[in-house]
C-alpha positions, 0 to 999 in steps of 0.5 A: 727830091727830083726824083720824088717829083717825077715818081708821084705823078704816076702814082696820081699824086703830087708832092703837095698832096703827099705833103698835105699842102693840097687836096684833089680839086674835086674833093668835097670841102666845107666852108662857113659862109654868109647866105643871102637870097634874091629873086627876079625883082632885085636881080640886075637887071630885073628878071632871070638873067644870069652873068655866066650861062652855060650848058647843064648842069648851068642854066641859060637863065636863073633856075633850077630845082636843087637836085644834083643834075639840076642845081638851083642858081647861086650868085657869088664872087668867082675868086671865092667860088669859081663859075660852074662850082657845085655847092651844097647847103643842108639847111635848104637841102638843095644843090646849087651851082655858081653861074651869077655875079653877086656884088655884094658877095665881091665887096664882103670877100675883098673887104674881109675875106668873108665867103657869101653866096646869094641864092635864087628863090624864083621869079617873084617880086614884092613883099613876099619875095623880100620876106622869104629873102630875109627868112633864108638869109643866115649870117653863118652856115656851112656850105659844102663845095664839090658835094657827093651826088648822094646828099638828101634833097628836098625840091620844094621851091624856095618861094612858090605858091604855098609860100617861103620854104622856111 
């Protein structure tokens, strides 16, 4: 067994990958996830501050248009979705990047192991933001982690002057 473990890394494989116990860290993976939405008005603190700002493709404040190169901010719990991880949600045809903390996401993960993400909808407050957040909320949908760059994208804002995306 010792010989096998020293030969496999040369071929770019690990023993775990050969035995089906591991996958490459950059491979796309799909999970079922609960999705909620947040806007500036219910961010803590109010506005666009994020917990994990960084260099591109991350942002200094919440933002993004939903492309692979400029993903929208998503809040989550880092042990369930590491900081800087790109995801794709097909129901809004957008890429997102984990760069903010979501307390409710942490609670869901710790209580039941439920994956949850909170998607940024923009610098809005009040009734229109609350209605849009409700429309974008799903109890379960597919989330692609480390998605390919060529997935369909719609850069229409999730909430903008023309209303809610959905």
